[in-house]
C-alpha positions in Angstrom: 2.9 10.0 42.1 6.2 8.1 42.5 5.7 5.6 39.7 7.0 6.3 36.2 5.7 4.7 33.0 7.7 4.6 29.8 5.7 4.4 26.6 7.6 3.5 23.4 6.1 4.8 20.2 4.6 8.2 19.3 1.8 7.0 17.0 -1.9 7.2 18.0 -1.7 4.2 20.3 1.4 5.3 22.1 0.4 9.0 22.4 -3.2 8.3 23.5 -2.0 5.7 26.1 0.6 8.1 27.4 -1.9 10.9 27.6 -4.4 8.9 29.7 -1.6 7.5 31.9 -0.3 11.0 32.6 -3.3 11.7 34.8 -2.0 9.1 37.3 1.7 8.6 36.7 4.9 10.3 35.5 5.1 9.4 31.8 8.1 9.4 29.4 7.1 8.9 25.7 9.9 7.7 23.4 9.6 8.1 19.6 12.2 6.8 17.2 11.4 9.4 14.5 11.8 13.2 14.5 8.0 13.6 14.5 5.0 12.0 16.1 2.6 10.0 13.9 5.0 9.5 11.0 4.0 6.0 10.0 0.5 4.4 10.0 -1.0 7.2 12.1 0.2 9.7 9.5 -1.3 7.7 6.7 -4.6 6.9 8.3 -8.1 7.8 7.2 -10.4 7.0 10.1 -14.1 6.9 10.7 -16.4 6.8 13.7 -19.0 4.2 12.9 -21.8 4.0 15.6 -22.7 0.5 14.5 -19.2 -0.9 14.7 -19.3 -4.2 16.5 -23.1 -4.0 16.7 -23.4 -7.8 17.2 -21.0 -7.8 20.2 -22.4 -6.1 23.3 -19.0 -5.2 24.6 -17.8 -3.5 21.4 -21.1 -1.8 21.0 -20.8 -0.3 24.5 -17.2 0.8 24.0 -18.0 2.4 20.6 -20.9 4.3 22.3 -18.9 5.4 25.3 -16.1 6.9 23.1 -18.5 9.3 21.3 -18.6 12.0 24.0 -14.8 12.4 23.9 -15.0 13.1 20.2 -18.0 15.5 20.6 -16.3 17.6 23.3 -13.1 17.7 21.3 -11.2 15.7 23.9 -12.1 18.0 26.7 -11.6 21.1 24.5 -8.0 20.2 23.8 -8.5 20.0 20.0 -8.5 23.3 18.2 -10.9 22.0 15.6 -13.9 19.5 15.6 -12.7 15.9 15.6 -15.6 14.6 13.7 -17.0 15.5 10.2 -20.2 14.2 8.8 -19.7 11.6 6.1 -22.3 8.8 6.2 -21.5 5.2 5.4 -23.1 3.0 2.7 -22.8 -0.7 3.3 -23.4 -3.1 0.3 -25.1 -6.4 0.8 -23.8 -9.0 -1.8 -26.2 -10.7 -4.1 -27.2 -14.0 -2.5 -26.9 -12.8 1.1 -29.9 -14.5 2.6 -29.3 -12.8 6.0 -29.8 -9.3 4.6 -33.3 -8.7 6.1 -32.4 -10.2 9.5 -29.1 -8.3 9.7 -30.8 -5.0 8.8 -33.5 -5.6 11.3 -31.0 -6.2 14.1 -29.0 -3.1 13.1 -32.0 -0.9 13.1 -33.1 -2.2 16.5 -29.9 -0.6 17.9 -29.5 2.3 15.5 -32.9 3.5 14.2 -31.4 6.1 11.9 -30.0 3.5 9.6 -31.9 3.6 6.2 -32.5 0.6 4.0 -31.4 0.9 0.4 -33.4 -1.5 -1.7 -32.2 -0.4 -5.1 -28.6 0.8 -5.2 -28.6 1.5 -8.9 -31.7 3.7 -8.7 -31.0 5.4 -5.3 -27.3 5.9 -5.8 -26.7 6.0 -9.6 -23.3 7.8 -9.3 -21.8 4.8 -7.4 -20.5 2.3 -10.0 -21.7 -1.0 -8.4 -22.2 -3.9 -10.7 -25.7 -5.3 -10.2 -24.3 -8.8 -10.2 -22.3 -7.9 -7.1 -24.9 -6.0 -5.1 -28.3 -4.4 -5.6 -29.1 -3.4 -2.0 -27.6 -2.4 1.3 -28.1 0.3 4.0 -27.0 3.8 4.7 -25.7 4.9 8.1 -26.0 8.7 8.1 -24.4 9.1 11.6 -21.0 7.7 10.5 -18.3 10.4 10.5 -14.7 11.0 9.5 -12.2 11.3 12.3 -9.6 14.1 12.0 -6.6 11.9 12.8 -4.1 14.7 13.1 -6.3 16.8 15.3 -6.9 13.8 17.6 -3.2 13.1 17.8 -2.4 16.8 18.6 -5.2 16.8 21.3 -3.7 13.8 23.0 -0.3 15.5 22.9 -1.8 18.5 24.6 -3.4 16.2 27.2 0.0 14.7 27.8 1.5 18.2 28.1 -1.1 19.1 30.6 -0.4 16.0 32.7 2.9 14.6 34.0 4.5 13.7 30.7 7.6 14.4 28.7 8.5 13.3 25.1 11.8 12.4 23.5 12.2 12.0 19.8 15.2 9.9 18.7 16.8 7.9 15.9 16.2 4.2 16.7 19.3 2.2 17.6 19.8 -0.8 15.3 21.5 -4.1 15.9 23.3 -4.8 19.1 26.3 -2.5 18.8 27.9 -1.0 21.8 26.4 2.4 20.7 22.9 0.9 20.7 23.5 -0.5 24.2 24.8 2.9 25.3 21.7 4.6 24.1 19.4 2.2 25.8 21.5 2.4 29.0 21.4 6.2 28.9 17.7 6.2 28.6 17.1 3.6 31.3 19.5 5.4 33.6 18.0 8.8 33.0 16.7 10.6 36.1 13.0 10.7 35.2 12.2 13.0 38.1 14.4 15.7 36.6 12.8 15.6 33.2 9.8 17.6 34.3 12.1 20.5 35.0 13.6 20.4 31.4 10.3 21.6 29.9 6.9 22.4 31.1 5.2 20.2 28.6 5.6 18.0 25.6 4.6 17.9 21.9 4.8 20.4 19.2 1.7 22.3 18.5 1.8 24.1 15.2 -0.6 27.1 14.8 -1.6 25.9 11.3 -1.1 22.2 11.2 -1.0 20.5 7.8 -3.7 17.9 7.5 -3.8 15.0 5.1 0.0 14.8 4.7 2.2 11.8 5.5 3.3 13.4 8.8 0.9 14.7 11.4 2.5 18.1 12.1 3.6 21.1 10.1 6.3 21.7 12.6 9.8 21.1 11.3 13.0 20.1 13.1 13.6 23.8 14.1 10.5 23.6 16.3 12.1 20.9 18.4 14.4 22.1 21.2 17.8 20.3 21.0 18.5 18.0 23.9 22.0 16.7 23.3 23.2 13.5 24.9 26.7 12.2 24.6 27.6 8.6 24.0 30.9 6.9 24.3 30.8 5.5 20.7 30.3 7.4 17.5 28.6 4.5 15.6 25.5 5.9 13.7 25.5 8.9 16.0 24.3 12.2 14.5 23.8 15.6 16.1 20.5 15.7 17.9 20.2 11.9 18.0 18.1 12.2 21.2 16.0 15.3 21.4 13.6 16.5 24.1 10.4 17.9 22.6 9.2 21.2 24.1 
């Protein structure tokens, strides 16, 4: 395992990619913020929809193959279930001449889908104007995805593998300090990082869910990993921190 992969970005895409790669390579995950999942990941409401991409065989297969990982809580690495029953109601606009054919095709792949022929009668609490839609279908197997729990599970997978994480303030512009930071990262002895800490990620015992950041851990939960630069521009204590 001599190759090293550097993944930039600690959102869902970066963390999940780093976690999967850590089974085969040494991985260094670099995050510009103080926490993982601060931006779009921390503001996401996600759903697992079995029929997603139903008219594309490749997407239909990928969607189906992803379900076991959610069901087994990412090999038991999540402390809580990743999926929560929700159901999904799809509205068919008035004048959609393909409604019957589309519904028939959907049900050929997903028999649990239920036709809704009269929205106003069957779902009176949903304020849908009849001039917009009067029918649709209900997909009872659609679920919510616990985004924070999924992110934390991937961080644990990365911790279990050959990965380390650094949180940092992103350099801006092309100042000599920015170049110094980049040079320091690129020159870092990756092989020695595994001895700095046994794992990566912060794993709060009682994570806050539904907030703008994906972890209840604060900066005190992150071990300081000081690195000196030759220039003081925009440098703050703890600019580069290794996450234990």
